[in-house]
TORKOL-4160 file (C-alpha; in steps of 0.2 Angstrom, whole numbers, padded with zeros to 4 digits, m for minus):
432
<pt num="1" X="m0451" Y="m0512" Z="0231"/>
<pt num="2" X="m0437" Y="m0516" Z="0242"/>
<pt num="3" X="m0425" Y="m0505" Z="0231"/>
<pt num="4" X="m0437" Y="m0490" Z="0234"/>
<pt num="5" X="m0436" Y="m0492" Z="0252"/>
<pt num="6" X="m0417" Y="m0492" Z="0251"/>
<pt num="7" X="m0416" Y="m0474" Z="0243"/>
<pt num="8" X="m0429" Y="m0468" Z="0255"/>
<pt num="9" X="m0419" Y="m0473" Z="0270"/>
<pt num="10" X="m0403" Y="m0466" Z="0262"/>
<pt num="11" X="m0411" Y="m0449" Z="0260"/>
<pt num="12" X="m0417" Y="m0449" Z="0278"/>
<pt num="13" X="m0400" Y="m0452" Z="0284"/>
<pt num="14" X="m0392" Y="m0438" Z="0274"/>
<pt num="15" X="m0406" Y="m0426" Z="0281"/>
<pt num="16" X="m0402" Y="m0430" Z="0299"/>
<pt num="17" X="m0383" Y="m0425" Z="0297"/>
<pt num="18" X="m0386" Y="m0407" Z="0291"/>
<pt num="19" X="m0390" Y="m0393" Z="0304"/>
<pt num="20" X="m0405" Y="m0383" Z="0301"/>
<pt num="21" X="m0403" Y="m0366" Z="0292"/>
<pt num="22" X="m0404" Y="m0351" Z="0304"/>
<pt num="23" X="m0397" Y="m0333" Z="0305"/>
<pt num="24" X="m0379" Y="m0331" Z="0301"/>
<pt num="25" X="m0369" Y="m0327" Z="0317"/>
<pt num="26" X="m0356" Y="m0313" Z="0315"/>
<pt num="27" X="m0340" Y="m0316" Z="0325"/>
<pt num="28" X="m0336" Y="m0303" Z="0338"/>
<pt num="29" X="m0323" Y="m0290" Z="0332"/>
<pt num="30" X="m0305" Y="m0294" Z="0334"/>
<pt num="31" X="m0296" Y="m0281" Z="0346"/>
<pt num="32" X="m0278" Y="m0279" Z="0340"/>
<pt num="33" X="m0265" Y="m0269" Z="0350"/>
<pt num="34" X="m0261" Y="m0252" Z="0344"/>
<pt num="35" X="m0245" Y="m0250" Z="0334"/>
<pt num="36" X="m0229" Y="m0246" Z="0344"/>
<pt num="37" X="m0216" Y="m0234" Z="0336"/>
<pt num="38" X="m0201" Y="m0244" Z="0330"/>
<pt num="39" X="m0185" Y="m0236" Z="0338"/>
<pt num="40" X="m0173" Y="m0230" Z="0324"/>
<pt num="41" X="m0160" Y="m0243" Z="0320"/>
<pt num="42" X="m0152" Y="m0233" Z="0305"/>
<pt num="43" X="m0140" Y="m0219" Z="0306"/>
<pt num="44" X="m0138" Y="m0208" Z="0291"/>
<pt num="45" X="m0120" Y="m0207" Z="0284"/>
<pt num="46" X="m0111" Y="m0192" Z="0277"/>
<pt num="47" X="m0118" Y="m0184" Z="0261"/>
<pt num="48" X="m0109" Y="m0192" Z="0246"/>
<pt num="49" X="m0102" Y="m0181" Z="0233"/>
<pt num="50" X="m0102" Y="m0186" Z="0215"/>
<pt num="51" X="m0084" Y="m0189" Z="0210"/>
<pt num="52" X="m0077" Y="m0178" Z="0196"/>
<pt num="53" X="m0074" Y="m0186" Z="0179"/>
<pt num="54" X="m0059" Y="m0197" Z="0180"/>
<pt num="55" X="m0046" Y="m0190" Z="0167"/>
<pt num="56" X="m0041" Y="m0202" Z="0154"/>
<pt num="57" X="m0025" Y="m0210" Z="0157"/>
<pt num="58" X="m0011" Y="m0201" Z="0148"/>
<pt num="59" X="0005" Y="m0208" Z="0142"/>
<pt num="60" X="0020" Y="m0201" Z="0151"/>
<pt num="61" X="0031" Y="m0190" Z="0139"/>
<pt num="62" X="0046" Y="m0198" Z="0133"/>
<pt num="63" X="0062" Y="m0189" Z="0133"/>
<pt num="64" X="0066" Y="m0180" Z="0116"/>
<pt num="65" X="0082" Y="m0188" Z="0109"/>
<pt num="66" X="0095" Y="m0174" Z="0107"/>
<pt num="67" X="0106" Y="m0175" Z="0092"/>
<pt num="68" X="0124" Y="m0176" Z="0096"/>
<pt num="69" X="0127" Y="m0165" Z="0080"/>
<pt num="70" X="0125" Y="m0146" Z="0083"/>
<pt num="71" X="0115" Y="m0136" Z="0071"/>
<pt num="72" X="0128" Y="m0128" Z="0059"/>
<pt num="73" X="0122" Y="m0110" Z="0060"/>
<pt num="74" X="0139" Y="m0104" Z="0052"/>
<pt num="75" X="0135" Y="m0114" Z="0036"/>
<pt num="76" X="0133" Y="m0102" Z="0021"/>
<pt num="77" X="0116" Y="m0101" Z="0012"/>
<pt num="78" X="0121" Y="m0087" Z="0000"/>
<pt num="79" X="0137" Y="m0080" Z="m0006"/>
<pt num="80" X="0139" Y="m0067" Z="m0020"/>
<pt num="81" X="0153" Y="m0056" Z="m0028"/>
<pt num="82" X="0150" Y="m0039" Z="m0037"/>
<pt num="83" X="0164" Y="m0032" Z="m0047"/>
<pt num="84" X="0168" Y="m0018" Z="m0059"/>
<pt num="85" X="0187" Y="m0020" Z="m0063"/>
<pt num="86" X="0189" Y="m0003" Z="m0072"/>
<pt num="87" X="0185" Y="0007" Z="m0056"/>
<pt num="88" X="0192" Y="m0007" Z="m0044"/>
<pt num="89" X="0175" Y="m0011" Z="m0037"/>
<pt num="90" X="0175" Y="m0028" Z="m0029"/>
<pt num="91" X="0163" Y="m0032" Z="m0015"/>
<pt num="92" X="0157" Y="m0049" Z="m0008"/>
<pt num="93" X="0142" Y="m0054" Z="0002"/>
<pt num="94" X="0140" Y="m0070" Z="0012"/>
<pt num="95" X="0125" Y="m0075" Z="0023"/>
<pt num="96" X="0123" Y="m0090" Z="0034"/>
<pt num="97" X="0110" Y="m0100" Z="0043"/>
<pt num="98" X="0110" Y="m0089" Z="0058"/>
<pt num="99" X="0103" Y="m0075" Z="0047"/>
<pt num="100" X="0120" Y="m0065" Z="0048"/>
<pt num="101" X="0126" Y="m0056" Z="0033"/>
<pt num="102" X="0145" Y="m0052" Z="0031"/>
<pt num="103" X="0150" Y="m0039" Z="0018"/>
<pt num="104" X="0168" Y="m0037" Z="0013"/>
<pt num="105" X="0176" Y="m0024" Z="0002"/>
<pt num="106" X="0190" Y="m0033" Z="m0006"/>
<pt num="107" X="0198" Y="m0017" Z="m0012"/>
<pt num="108" X="0199" Y="m0009" Z="0005"/>
<pt num="109" X="0199" Y="m0025" Z="0016"/>
<pt num="110" X="0185" Y="m0017" Z="0026"/>
<pt num="111" X="0171" Y="m0028" Z="0032"/>
<pt num="112" X="0155" Y="m0026" Z="0041"/>
<pt num="113" X="0142" Y="m0039" Z="0049"/>
<pt num="114" X="0124" Y="m0037" Z="0050"/>
<pt num="115" X="0112" Y="m0048" Z="0061"/>
<pt num="116" X="0094" Y="m0053" Z="0060"/>
<pt num="117" X="0094" Y="m0052" Z="0040"/>
<pt num="118" X="0083" Y="m0067" Z="0037"/>
<pt num="119" X="0071" Y="m0057" Z="0026"/>
<pt num="120" X="0086" Y="m0051" Z="0015"/>
<pt num="121" X="0093" Y="m0069" Z="0014"/>
<pt num="122" X="0076" Y="m0076" Z="0009"/>
<pt num="123" X="0074" Y="m0063" Z="m0004"/>
<pt num="124" X="0091" Y="m0066" Z="m0011"/>
<pt num="125" X="0089" Y="m0085" Z="m0012"/>
<pt num="126" X="0072" Y="m0082" Z="m0021"/>
<pt num="127" X="0079" Y="m0070" Z="m0034"/>
<pt num="128" X="0095" Y="m0079" Z="m0037"/>
<pt num="129" X="0088" Y="m0096" Z="m0040"/>
<pt num="130" X="0080" Y="m0089" Z="m0056"/>
<pt num="131" X="0093" Y="m0077" Z="m0061"/>
<pt num="132" X="0101" Y="m0080" Z="m0079"/>
<pt num="133" X="0118" Y="m0072" Z="m0082"/>
<pt num="134" X="0125" Y="m0068" Z="m0099"/>
<pt num="135" X="0143" Y="m0071" Z="m0103"/>
<pt num="136" X="0155" Y="m0056" Z="m0099"/>
<pt num="137" X="0160" Y="m0049" Z="m0116"/>
<pt num="138" X="0179" Y="m0052" Z="m0118"/>
<pt num="139" X="0190" Y="m0038" Z="m0112"/>
<pt num="140" X="0175" Y="m0029" Z="m0104"/>
<pt num="141" X="0182" Y="m0022" Z="m0088"/>
<pt num="142" X="0168" Y="m0009" Z="m0087"/>
<pt num="143" X="0154" Y="m0022" Z="m0086"/>
<pt num="144" X="0147" Y="m0028" Z="m0070"/>
<pt num="145" X="0154" Y="m0045" Z="m0067"/>
<pt num="146" X="0144" Y="m0056" Z="m0054"/>
<pt num="147" X="0145" Y="m0073" Z="m0047"/>
<pt num="148" X="0134" Y="m0082" Z="m0034"/>
<pt num="149" X="0132" Y="m0098" Z="m0025"/>
<pt num="150" X="0117" Y="m0106" Z="m0016"/>
<pt num="151" X="0125" Y="m0121" Z="m0007"/>
<pt num="152" X="0109" Y="m0128" Z="0000"/>
<pt num="153" X="0100" Y="m0128" Z="m0017"/>
<pt num="154" X="0116" Y="m0133" Z="m0026"/>
<pt num="155" X="0115" Y="m0119" Z="m0038"/>
<pt num="156" X="0129" Y="m0107" Z="m0044"/>
<pt num="157" X="0132" Y="m0096" Z="m0058"/>
<pt num="158" X="0143" Y="m0082" Z="m0065"/>
<pt num="159" X="0143" Y="m0069" Z="m0079"/>
<pt num="160" X="0137" Y="m0052" Z="m0084"/>
<pt num="161" X="0124" Y="m0045" Z="m0072"/>
<pt num="162" X="0111" Y="m0035" Z="m0082"/>
<pt num="163" X="0096" Y="m0035" Z="m0071"/>
<pt num="164" X="0092" Y="m0017" Z="m0067"/>
<pt num="165" X="0082" Y="m0020" Z="m0051"/>
<pt num="166" X="0095" Y="m0032" Z="m0044"/>
<pt num="167" X="0110" Y="m0019" Z="m0049"/>
<pt num="168" X="0102" Y="m0005" Z="m0040"/>
<pt num="169" X="0097" Y="m0015" Z="m0025"/>
<pt num="170" X="0114" Y="m0023" Z="m0022"/>
<pt num="171" X="0123" Y="m0006" Z="m0024"/>
<pt num="172" X="0111" Y="0002" Z="m0012"/>
<pt num="173" X="0113" Y="m0012" Z="0001"/>
<pt num="174" X="0132" Y="m0013" Z="0000"/>
<pt num="175" X="0134" Y="0006" Z="0000"/>
<pt num="176" X="0123" Y="0008" Z="0016"/>
<pt num="177" X="0134" Y="m0004" Z="0025"/>
<pt num="178" X="0151" Y="m0002" Z="0018"/>
<pt num="179" X="0150" Y="0016" Z="0013"/>
<pt num="180" X="0152" Y="0023" Z="m0005"/>
<pt num="181" X="0165" Y="0016" Z="m0017"/>
<pt num="182" X="0178" Y="0027" Z="m0025"/>
<pt num="183" X="0193" Y="0020" Z="m0034"/>
<pt num="184" X="0210" Y="0021" Z="m0025"/>
<pt num="185" X="0219" Y="0038" Z="m0026"/>
<pt num="186" X="0203" Y="0047" Z="m0030"/>
<pt num="187" X="0207" Y="0065" Z="m0028"/>
<pt num="188" X="0188" Y="0071" Z="m0026"/>
<pt num="189" X="0172" Y="0061" Z="m0027"/>
<pt num="190" X="0154" Y="0063" Z="m0024"/>
<pt num="191" X="0141" Y="0049" Z="m0021"/>
<pt num="192" X="0122" Y="0053" Z="m0023"/>
<pt num="193" X="0111" Y="0040" Z="m0016"/>
<pt num="194" X="0096" Y="0033" Z="m0024"/>
<pt num="195" X="0080" Y="0044" Z="m0022"/>
<pt num="196" X="0062" Y="0045" Z="m0029"/>
<pt num="197" X="0068" Y="0055" Z="m0043"/>
<pt num="198" X="0084" Y="0047" Z="m0049"/>
<pt num="199" X="0095" Y="0031" Z="m0047"/>
<pt num="200" X="0111" Y="0032" Z="m0036"/>
<pt num="201" X="0125" Y="0041" Z="m0045"/>
<pt num="202" X="0144" Y="0042" Z="m0042"/>
<pt num="203" X="0158" Y="0053" Z="m0048"/>
<pt num="204" X="0177" Y="0051" Z="m0045"/>
<pt num="205" X="0192" Y="0061" Z="m0052"/>
<pt num="206" X="0209" Y="0052" Z="m0052"/>
<pt num="207" X="0226" Y="0060" Z="m0051"/>
<pt num="208" X="0229" Y="0057" Z="m0069"/>
<pt num="209" X="0215" Y="0068" Z="m0074"/>
<pt num="210" X="0202" Y="0054" Z="m0078"/>
<pt num="211" X="0185" Y="0057" Z="m0072"/>
<pt num="212" X="0173" Y="0042" Z="m0069"/>
<pt num="213" X="0154" Y="0045" Z="m0068"/>
<pt num="214" X="0142" Y="0030" Z="m0066"/>
<pt num="215" X="0125" Y="0025" Z="m0060"/>
<pt num="216" X="0120" Y="0010" Z="m0049"/>
<pt num="217" X="0108" Y="0004" Z="m0063"/>
<pt num="218" X="0120" Y="0003" Z="m0077"/>
<pt num="219" X="0126" Y="m0015" Z="m0082"/>
<pt num="220" X="0141" Y="m0007" Z="m0091"/>
<pt num="221" X="0148" Y="0010" Z="m0084"/>
<pt num="222" X="0153" Y="0024" Z="m0096"/>
<pt num="223" X="0171" Y="0027" Z="m0101"/>
<pt num="224" X="0181" Y="0039" Z="m0091"/>
<pt num="225" X="0182" Y="0057" Z="m0098"/>
<pt num="226" X="0194" Y="0071" Z="m0095"/>
<pt num="227" X="0192" Y="0080" Z="m0079"/>
<pt num="228" X="0192" Y="0099" Z="m0077"/>
<pt num="229" X="0209" Y="0105" Z="m0073"/>
<pt num="230" X="0202" Y="0119" Z="m0062"/>
<pt num="231" X="0195" Y="0107" Z="m0050"/>
<pt num="232" X="0212" Y="0105" Z="m0042"/>
<pt num="233" X="0214" Y="0123" Z="m0039"/>
<pt num="234" X="0197" Y="0123" Z="m0030"/>
<pt num="235" X="0202" Y="0108" Z="m0020"/>
<pt num="236" X="0218" Y="0118" Z="m0015"/>
<pt num="237" X="0209" Y="0133" Z="m0010"/>
<pt num="238" X="0197" Y="0124" Z="0001"/>
<pt num="239" X="0201" Y="0123" Z="0020"/>
<pt num="240" X="0195" Y="0106" Z="0024"/>
<pt num="241" X="0199" Y="0109" Z="0043"/>
<pt num="242" X="0184" Y="0121" Z="0044"/>
<pt num="243" X="0172" Y="0108" Z="0036"/>
<pt num="244" X="0158" Y="0100" Z="0046"/>
<pt num="245" X="0155" Y="0081" Z="0045"/>
<pt num="246" X="0137" Y="0084" Z="0040"/>
<pt num="247" X="0127" Y="0098" Z="0032"/>
<pt num="248" X="0109" Y="0094" Z="0031"/>
<pt num="249" X="0091" Y="0102" Z="0030"/>
<pt num="250" X="0074" Y="0094" Z="0029"/>
<pt num="251" X="0069" Y="0093" Z="0011"/>
<pt num="252" X="0057" Y="0081" Z="0003"/>
<pt num="253" X="0065" Y="0070" Z="m0010"/>
<pt num="254" X="0083" Y="0075" Z="m0007"/>
<pt num="255" X="0095" Y="0060" Z="m0006"/>
<pt num="256" X="0109" Y="0058" Z="0006"/>
<pt num="257" X="0126" Y="0063" Z="m0003"/>
<pt num="258" X="0144" Y="0060" Z="0002"/>
<pt num="259" X="0158" Y="0072" Z="m0004"/>
<pt num="260" X="0175" Y="0064" Z="m0003"/>
<pt num="261" X="0191" Y="0074" Z="m0003"/>
<pt num="262" X="0207" Y="0064" Z="m0005"/>
<pt num="263" X="0224" Y="0068" Z="0002"/>
<pt num="264" X="0236" Y="0063" Z="0016"/>
<pt num="265" X="0220" Y="0063" Z="0027"/>
<pt num="266" X="0204" Y="0059" Z="0017"/>
<pt num="267" X="0188" Y="0069" Z="0022"/>
<pt num="268" X="0170" Y="0063" Z="0020"/>
<pt num="269" X="0157" Y="0076" Z="0022"/>
<pt num="270" X="0138" Y="0071" Z="0022"/>
<pt num="271" X="0126" Y="0082" Z="0013"/>
<pt num="272" X="0107" Y="0082" Z="0014"/>
<pt num="273" X="0097" Y="0095" Z="0004"/>
<pt num="274" X="0112" Y="0106" Z="m0002"/>
<pt num="275" X="0101" Y="0120" Z="m0008"/>
<pt num="276" X="0097" Y="0125" Z="0010"/>
<pt num="277" X="0111" Y="0117" Z="0019"/>
<pt num="278" X="0128" Y="0120" Z="0009"/>
<pt num="279" X="0139" Y="0134" Z="0015"/>
<pt num="280" X="0147" Y="0146" Z="0003"/>
<pt num="281" X="0164" Y="0139" Z="0006"/>
<pt num="282" X="0159" Y="0122" Z="m0003"/>
<pt num="283" X="0149" Y="0130" Z="m0016"/>
<pt num="284" X="0162" Y="0133" Z="m0030"/>
<pt num="285" X="0168" Y="0114" Z="m0030"/>
<pt num="286" X="0151" Y="0106" Z="m0026"/>
<pt num="287" X="0142" Y="0116" Z="m0041"/>
<pt num="288" X="0156" Y="0110" Z="m0053"/>
<pt num="289" X="0154" Y="0091" Z="m0048"/>
<pt num="290" X="0135" Y="0093" Z="m0048"/>
<pt num="291" X="0134" Y="0101" Z="m0065"/>
<pt num="292" X="0144" Y="0086" Z="m0073"/>
<pt num="293" X="0133" Y="0073" Z="m0064"/>
<pt num="294" X="0117" Y="0082" Z="m0070"/>
<pt num="295" X="0123" Y="0082" Z="m0088"/>
<pt num="296" X="0125" Y="0063" Z="m0089"/>
<pt num="297" X="0111" Y="0057" Z="m0078"/>
<pt num="298" X="0098" Y="0045" Z="m0086"/>
<pt num="299" X="0082" Y="0036" Z="m0081"/>
<pt num="300" X="0078" Y="0051" Z="m0069"/>
<pt num="301" X="0063" Y="0061" Z="m0066"/>
<pt num="302" X="0064" Y="0080" Z="m0065"/>
<pt num="303" X="0064" Y="0086" Z="m0047"/>
<pt num="304" X="0054" Y="0101" Z="m0043"/>
<pt num="305" X="0065" Y="0116" Z="m0040"/>
<pt num="306" X="0068" Y="0122" Z="m0022"/>
<pt num="307" X="0064" Y="0140" Z="m0017"/>
<pt num="308" X="0082" Y="0143" Z="m0013"/>
<pt num="309" X="0093" Y="0140" Z="m0028"/>
<pt num="310" X="0109" Y="0131" Z="m0025"/>
<pt num="311" X="0120" Y="0145" Z="m0032"/>
<pt num="312" X="0111" Y="0158" Z="m0023"/>
<pt num="313" X="0119" Y="0168" Z="m0009"/>
<pt num="314" X="0104" Y="0179" Z="m0003"/>
<pt num="315" X="0085" Y="0177" Z="m0005"/>
<pt num="316" X="0074" Y="0190" Z="0002"/>
<pt num="317" X="0055" Y="0188" Z="0001"/>
<pt num="318" X="0046" Y="0204" Z="0006"/>
<pt num="319" X="0029" Y="0204" Z="0014"/>
<pt num="320" X="0020" Y="0212" Z="m0001"/>
<pt num="321" X="0026" Y="0197" Z="m0012"/>
<pt num="322" X="0041" Y="0205" Z="m0021"/>
<pt num="323" X="0057" Y="0195" Z="m0020"/>
<pt num="324" X="0076" Y="0198" Z="m0022"/>
<pt num="325" X="0088" Y="0184" Z="m0026"/>
<pt num="326" X="0107" Y="0187" Z="m0027"/>
<pt num="327" X="0118" Y="0173" Z="m0035"/>
<pt num="328" X="0136" Y="0169" Z="m0032"/>
<pt num="329" X="0141" Y="0175" Z="m0049"/>
<pt num="330" X="0134" Y="0193" Z="m0046"/>
<pt num="331" X="0117" Y="0191" Z="m0054"/>
<pt num="332" X="0103" Y="0199" Z="m0045"/>
<pt num="333" X="0085" Y="0194" Z="m0050"/>
<pt num="334" X="0070" Y="0204" Z="m0044"/>
<pt num="335" X="0052" Y="0198" Z="m0045"/>
<pt num="336" X="0037" Y="0210" Z="m0042"/>
<pt num="337" X="0020" Y="0205" Z="m0036"/>
<pt num="338" X="0014" Y="0204" Z="m0054"/>
<pt num="339" X="0027" Y="0190" Z="m0058"/>
<pt num="340" X="0037" Y="0202" Z="m0069"/>
<pt num="341" X="0056" Y="0198" Z="m0068"/>
<pt num="342" X="0070" Y="0211" Z="m0068"/>
<pt num="343" X="0088" Y="0207" Z="m0068"/>
<pt num="344" X="0105" Y="0216" Z="m0065"/>
<pt num="345" X="0123" Y="0213" Z="m0061"/>
<pt num="346" X="0131" Y="0217" Z="m0045"/>
<pt num="347" X="0150" Y="0218" Z="m0040"/>
<pt num="348" X="0158" Y="0204" Z="m0031"/>
<pt num="349" X="0164" Y="0216" Z="m0017"/>
<pt num="350" X="0146" Y="0223" Z="m0015"/>
<pt num="351" X="0139" Y="0205" Z="m0013"/>
<pt num="352" X="0152" Y="0200" Z="0000"/>
<pt num="353" X="0150" Y="0216" Z="0010"/>
<pt num="354" X="0131" Y="0214" Z="0010"/>
<pt num="355" X="0132" Y="0196" Z="0015"/>
<pt num="356" X="0144" Y="0200" Z="0029"/>
<pt num="357" X="0133" Y="0214" Z="0036"/>
<pt num="358" X="0118" Y="0204" Z="0036"/>
<pt num="359" X="0126" Y="0189" Z="0046"/>
<pt num="360" X="0135" Y="0201" Z="0058"/>
<pt num="361" X="0119" Y="0210" Z="0062"/>
<pt num="362" X="0115" Y="0196" Z="0075"/>
<pt num="363" X="0096" Y="0195" Z="0069"/>
<pt num="364" X="0099" Y="0179" Z="0058"/>
<pt num="365" X="0102" Y="0162" Z="0065"/>
<pt num="366" X="0106" Y="0145" Z="0058"/>
<pt num="367" X="0093" Y="0130" Z="0058"/>
<pt num="368" X="0081" Y="0137" Z="0045"/>
<pt num="369" X="0068" Y="0142" Z="0059"/>
<pt num="370" X="0058" Y="0152" Z="0047"/>
<pt num="371" X="0053" Y="0136" Z="0037"/>
<pt num="372" X="0045" Y="0125" Z="0050"/>
<pt num="373" X="0028" Y="0117" Z="0047"/>
<pt num="374" X="0020" Y="0128" Z="0061"/>
<pt num="375" X="0027" Y="0144" Z="0053"/>
<pt num="376" X="0015" Y="0155" Z="0045"/>
<pt num="377" X="0018" Y="0158" Z="0026"/>
<pt num="378" X="0008" Y="0173" Z="0024"/>
<pt num="379" X="0011" Y="0191" Z="0030"/>
<pt num="380" X="0029" Y="0189" Z="0034"/>
<pt num="381" X="0046" Y="0195" Z="0027"/>
<pt num="382" X="0059" Y="0180" Z="0025"/>
<pt num="383" X="0078" Y="0181" Z="0022"/>
<pt num="384" X="0090" Y="0168" Z="0018"/>
<pt num="385" X="0109" Y="0170" Z="0018"/>
<pt num="386" X="0122" Y="0158" Z="0013"/>
<pt num="387" X="0137" Y="0162" Z="0024"/>
<pt num="388" X="0155" Y="0154" Z="0023"/>
<pt num="389" X="0151" Y="0141" Z="0036"/>
<pt num="390" X="0132" Y="0139" Z="0037"/>
<pt num="391" X="0116" Y="0145" Z="0030"/>
<pt num="392" X="0106" Y="0158" Z="0041"/>
<pt num="393" X="0088" Y="0164" Z="0040"/>
<pt num="394" X="0076" Y="0175" Z="0049"/>
<pt num="395" X="0058" Y="0182" Z="0047"/>
<pt num="396" X="0048" Y="0197" Z="0052"/>
<pt num="397" X="0029" Y="0200" Z="0054"/>
<pt num="398" X="0022" Y="0216" Z="0047"/>
<pt num="399" X="0027" Y="0231" Z="0057"/>
<pt num="400" X="0042" Y="0222" Z="0064"/>
<pt num="401" X="0055" Y="0224" Z="0051"/>
<pt num="402" X="0071" Y="0231" Z="0057"/>
<pt num="403" X="0085" Y="0242" Z="0049"/>
<pt num="404" X="0094" Y="0226" Z="0043"/>
<pt num="405" X="0082" Y="0225" Z="0029"/>
<pt num="406" X="0084" Y="0244" Z="0024"/>
<pt num="407" X="0098" Y="0240" Z="0011"/>
<pt num="408" X="0089" Y="0225" Z="0004"/>
<pt num="409" X="0073" Y="0235" Z="0002"/>
<pt num="410" X="0083" Y="0249" Z="m0007"/>
<pt num="411" X="0091" Y="0237" Z="m0019"/>
<pt num="412" X="0075" Y="0228" Z="m0022"/>
<pt num="413" X="0066" Y="0244" Z="m0026"/>
<pt num="414" X="0080" Y="0250" Z="m0037"/>
<pt num="415" X="0079" Y="0234" Z="m0048"/>
<pt num="416" X="0060" Y="0235" Z="m0049"/>
<pt num="417" X="0061" Y="0254" Z="m0053"/>
<pt num="418" X="0079" Y="0257" Z="m0060"/>
<pt num="419" X="0087" Y="0274" Z="m0057"/>
<pt num="420" X="0099" Y="0282" Z="m0069"/>
<pt num="421" X="0112" Y="0286" Z="m0056"/>
<pt num="422" X="0114" Y="0268" Z="m0050"/>
<pt num="423" X="0129" Y="0259" Z="m0057"/>
<pt num="424" X="0119" Y="0244" Z="m0063"/>
<pt num="425" X="0113" Y="0238" Z="m0080"/>
<pt num="426" X="0095" Y="0233" Z="m0076"/>
<pt num="427" X="0087" Y="0221" Z="m0089"/>
<pt num="428" X="0068" Y="0220" Z="m0087"/>
<pt num="429" X="0062" Y="0203" Z="m0093"/>
<pt num="430" X="0043" Y="0202" Z="m0090"/>
<pt num="431" X="0036" Y="0185" Z="m0089"/>
<pt num="432" X="0023" Y="0183" Z="m0103"/>
């Protein structure tokens, strides 16, 4: 009972300590001061640019070590010797690191230097390193004796050169630099350079009457033959003081030729396209030399004939297609417009007089003006005359023919329609 009152008293005491419940009071709103602007305290700095990429560090170049030994530009890389003892041909070639080639004619003592020859020297080295030479037959002084040395490759050889291509190439290269070779004391010689139709060919007549004729592609030249004794008279009759240094015309496939005339003062005459360029004064000697060379040439291709034959003095092409050609031996050949050929013989005096009158007329000129690329080939009359000192030509359009052609027209008509009272012996020979 006493314990029960204790708990009642305890609960009453707790109830007296708690405030009675009422409405919840809301506290008055708190009045805050309005925000004040903050004065700026930060000054923007300059715009910062992004830096460019920093290059990677490089090593400073070191000085190149210079050798104390200079480059031996004068050192030989190719040396060769080319000989044919029978005709006293002895020529030597030497090339160095500086791409210089020195060519020496051991017979005459003459020499020439050519610069910037790197391509030639390279080709020679490539060719010679694989070249095989046979032994020179004993006592063969007409054989091409050849020796070479390649110091950088430690290669050398000597023997009988039989390579046709190398023979022609060496001959051509040395001739272009040193000039053609003729044996000492040559009386008359002719060199004909290589062309698309034939290899290079040379001829030389010696004082003892021996005649040498050889080609650039021959590993052993033919034996000497007996020369024609009449050549000496032809040379004596020739006035070399009246000769030009060069006779040339523009002919396709015609090689450069050198005519050599010995004596107290040697004479060399250049000839290109002799058919259209050679004067009558040189015709007798040149045609003799040419006939010998043509008779022995080998490995050649027949060259198409030129319109003006080498031995012709006058060639007249009439506007109607008829043609008259008069040769140095007096032969006159007429061709009508039906391709029928008629021939006869004229006297030497008549030919000389006719040639002189044509040249002295003043209507012909040198230079082959009627054969240019821009010259019409149809409906014109054309005349070629081989004079003593030069070749003359002229052309006339229809209706422009002059009196200078009267004699030629008369002669042409006479050959095509022979007259009984003319002192000729016409021989018609129609082409089948």
